C-alpha positions in Angstrom: 55.3 275.1 -79.4 56.9 271.8 -80.5 60.3 270.1 -80.9 62.4 269.5 -83.9 62.1 266.2 -86.0 64.0 263.2 -84.7 67.7 263.0 -85.7 69.3 260.5 -83.4 69.0 258.9 -80.1 71.7 258.7 -77.4 72.2 256.4 -74.4 70.5 256.9 -71.1 72.0 259.8 -69.2 71.9 262.2 -72.2 69.1 264.4 -73.6 67.6 263.2 -76.8 67.6 266.0 -79.4 64.4 264.6 -81.0 60.7 265.1 -81.2 57.5 263.9 -83.0 57.6 264.1 -86.8 56.1 267.3 -88.2 56.7 269.4 -85.1 59.1 272.4 -85.3 61.0 274.1 -82.6 64.4 275.4 -83.5 67.0 273.7 -81.3 69.4 276.0 -79.7 67.2 279.1 -80.3 66.8 281.5 -77.3 63.1 280.6 -77.1 63.7 276.8 -77.2 63.3 275.9 -73.5 64.0 272.3 -74.1 67.1 272.5 -76.2 70.3 271.0 -74.8 72.3 273.5 -76.8 70.8 276.8 -75.8 72.4 280.1 -76.5 75.1 281.1 -73.9 73.9 282.9 -70.9 70.2 282.2 -71.3 68.4 282.0 -67.9 67.0 278.5 -68.8 70.4 276.9 -69.6 70.7 273.4 -68.0 67.2 273.4 -66.6 65.9 270.7 -69.0 68.2 267.7 -69.0 67.8 264.1 -67.8 66.8 263.7 -64.2 69.2 261.4 -62.4 68.0 261.5 -58.8 65.1 259.6 -57.2 62.4 262.2 -56.6 61.8 262.6 -60.3 58.5 264.3 -60.5 59.5 266.9 -57.8 62.6 267.8 -59.7 60.7 268.1 -63.0 58.1 270.3 -61.3 60.9 272.5 -59.8 62.6 273.0 -63.2 59.4 273.8 -65.0 58.6 276.3 -62.2 61.9 278.0 -62.8 61.3 278.1 -66.6 57.9 279.7 -65.9 59.5 282.3 -63.5 62.3 283.2 -65.9 59.7 283.7 -68.8 60.9 280.8 -70.9 57.4 279.3 -70.6 55.3 282.6 -70.7 51.7 282.9 -69.6 49.3 282.7 -72.5 51.4 280.1 -74.4 50.9 276.4 -73.9 53.6 274.2 -72.6 55.0 271.5 -74.9 53.0 268.2 -74.9 53.9 265.5 -72.4 55.8 263.3 -74.9 58.2 266.0 -76.1 58.8 267.1 -72.4 59.4 263.4 -71.4 61.9 263.0 -74.2 63.8 266.2 -73.3 63.9 265.4 -69.6 64.7 261.7 -70.3 61.8 260.5 -68.1 58.5 258.8 -68.5 55.3 260.6 -69.5 53.9 259.5 -66.1 56.6 261.5 -64.3 55.8 264.6 -66.5 52.1 264.2 -65.8 52.7 264.0 -62.0 54.9 267.1 -62.2 52.3 269.1 -64.1 49.6 268.0 -61.7 51.7 269.3 -58.8 52.2 272.7 -60.5 48.5 272.9 -61.3 47.6 272.2 -57.7 49.6 275.2 -56.5 48.2 277.4 -59.2 51.2 277.8 -61.5 49.5 275.9 -64.4 46.0 275.6 -65.7 44.7 272.9 -68.2 42.3 274.1 -70.9 40.4 271.4 -72.6 41.4 271.0 -76.2 44.1 273.7 -75.9 46.8 272.4 -73.6 48.5 273.3 -70.3 49.2 277.0 -69.7 51.4 278.8 -67.2 49.4 281.3 -65.1 50.4 284.7 -63.9 51.7 284.5 -60.3 48.9 285.5 -57.9 49.4 285.6 -54.2 45.8 284.7 -53.6 46.1 281.5 -55.6 49.2 280.5 -53.7 47.8 281.3 -50.3 44.3 279.7 -50.7 45.5 276.1 -50.5 47.4 276.8 -47.3 44.5 278.7 -45.8 42.2 275.8 -46.4 44.7 273.4 -44.7 44.8 275.7 -41.6 41.1 274.9 -41.1 42.0 271.4 -40.1 45.6 271.6 -39.0 45.6 273.3 -35.6 49.4 272.7 -35.3 49.9 274.9 -38.3 47.5 277.5 -36.7 49.9 277.5 -33.7 52.8 278.1 -35.9 51.0 280.9 -37.7 50.5 282.6 -34.2 54.3 282.2 -33.7 54.8 284.1 -37.0 52.5 286.8 -35.8 54.5 287.1 -32.5 57.7 287.5 -34.5 56.3 289.9 -37.1 53.5 292.1 -35.9 55.1 293.6 -32.8 58.0 294.7 -35.0 55.4 296.2 -37.4 53.8 298.1 -34.6 57.2 299.3 -33.4 58.2 300.8 -36.8 54.7 302.2 -37.3 54.9 304.2 -34.1 57.9 306.1 -35.5 56.3 306.7 -38.9 52.5 306.9 -38.3 50.8 310.0 -39.7 47.7 311.9 -38.5 45.8 310.4 -41.5 46.8 306.8 -40.4 45.6 307.6 -36.9 42.3 308.9 -38.2 41.8 305.8 -40.3 42.6 303.6 -37.3 40.1 305.6 -35.1 37.4 305.1 -37.7 38.0 301.4 -37.7 37.9 301.3 -33.9 34.6 303.2 -34.0 33.1 300.7 -36.4 34.4 297.8 -34.3 32.7 299.3 -31.2 29.4 299.6 -33.0 29.5 296.0 -34.2 30.5 294.8 -30.7 27.4 296.5 -29.2 25.1 294.9 -31.7 26.9 291.5 -31.6 27.8 291.6 -35.3 31.0 290.1 -36.7 33.8 292.6 -36.9 36.1 290.5 -39.0 36.3 293.2 -41.7 37.4 295.8 -39.2 39.9 293.4 -37.6 41.5 292.8 -40.9 41.5 296.5 -41.9 43.2 297.4 -38.6 46.2 295.3 -39.4 46.3 296.6 -43.0 46.4 300.2 -41.9 49.1 299.4 -39.3 51.2 297.8 -42.0 50.7 300.8 -44.2 51.9 303.1 -41.5 55.4 301.6 -41.7 55.7 303.1 -45.2 57.3 299.8 -46.3 55.7 298.1 -49.3 57.2 294.7 -48.5 55.6 294.8 -45.0 52.3 295.7 -46.6 52.5 292.7 -48.9 53.5 290.3 -46.1 50.6 291.6 -43.9 48.2 291.1 -46.8 49.3 287.5 -47.1 49.0 287.0 -43.3 45.5 288.4 -43.4 44.5 286.0 -46.1 45.8 283.1 -44.1 44.1 284.3 -40.9 40.7 284.8 -42.5 39.5 281.3 -41.6 40.9 281.4 -38.0 39.5 284.9 -37.4 36.1 283.8 -38.6 36.2 281.0 -36.1 37.8 282.9 -33.2 35.6 286.0 -33.3 32.6 283.7 -32.6 34.1 282.7 -29.3 32.7 284.3 -26.1 34.8 287.3 -25.0 37.0 287.3 -28.2 35.5 290.4 -29.9 35.8 292.5 -26.7 39.4 291.4 -26.1 40.3 292.1 -29.7 38.8 295.6 -29.3 40.9 296.3 -26.2 44.0 295.1 -27.8 43.5 297.4 -30.8 42.8 300.3 -28.6 46.1 299.7 -26.6 48.1 299.7 -29.8 46.5 302.9 -31.1 47.1 304.6 -27.8 50.8 303.8 -28.1 50.9 305.0 -31.7 49.4 308.3 -30.7 52.3 308.8 -28.2 54.8 307.7 -30.9 56.0 305.2 -28.3 57.7 302.4 -30.2 58.3 300.1 -27.2 54.7 300.5 -25.9 53.3 299.8 -29.4 55.3 296.6 -29.7 54.4 295.5 -26.2 50.7 296.2 -26.8 50.7 294.2 -30.1 52.5 291.3 -28.4 50.0 291.2 -25.6 47.2 291.4 -28.1 48.4 288.3 -29.9 49.1 286.4 -26.6 45.5 287.1 -25.6 44.3 285.7 -28.9 46.4 282.6 -28.3 45.0 282.1 -24.8 41.4 282.3 -26.1 42.2 279.8 -29.0 43.7 277.3 -26.5 40.9 277.7 -24.0 38.2 275.0 -23.3 36.1 276.0 -26.3 39.0 275.3 -28.6 39.7 271.9 -27.2 
């Protein structure tokens, strides 16, 4: 992908309709994400134009992200080179480089040696992984993640109690049985802990809830690994899960929500005990 040959230059504040000699990219065509004269109604209209505010690299990164999301820069095709992008945005190549580095850090771009910089298909795991690694060192964010759980998971348990099936209950019972066995042999039950919350989300019959819970589980993996090593934590987790399942069996929405809230509060108490500092 390239830009059209240079025709003319304009003063600062306008987009230059130019590019390196020998490169071709029809200006104004629907697939020309850098043209200042795109076809009417195209999703990328106005996204590539001179940056006038101070946080230049952030604004460039945001516009490129939007062009990736709307398909103007599709996965599998390289982005234009730094120089053409800098000319179209009316900024320095350094600002373009900083913007691309930001997008690469969050997993939206990948640089392939000798081939260029490519958009990547959106993947929740790639987006969650950097935050999950930060949570290992930022206990204030861990506290905020617990707040999210207090807001979200009791509501999930409440809805699940009204929609849970016998199959869901059988799956939860198998998970509890496996958790008990590991508790007796002092093995880590992190897999069962995660699976419990996955099945609970599935019982809501809401695909958005299932996706959000999957993201939460990814973020919680590190803290669960740490917390389940604490004295008393596996047993308390087991009791909390049993209380939730008991409420689900009764199809008691209020009791399920209360049991889940108490379960999370117990986790918070253990995390903020002496062993957690």
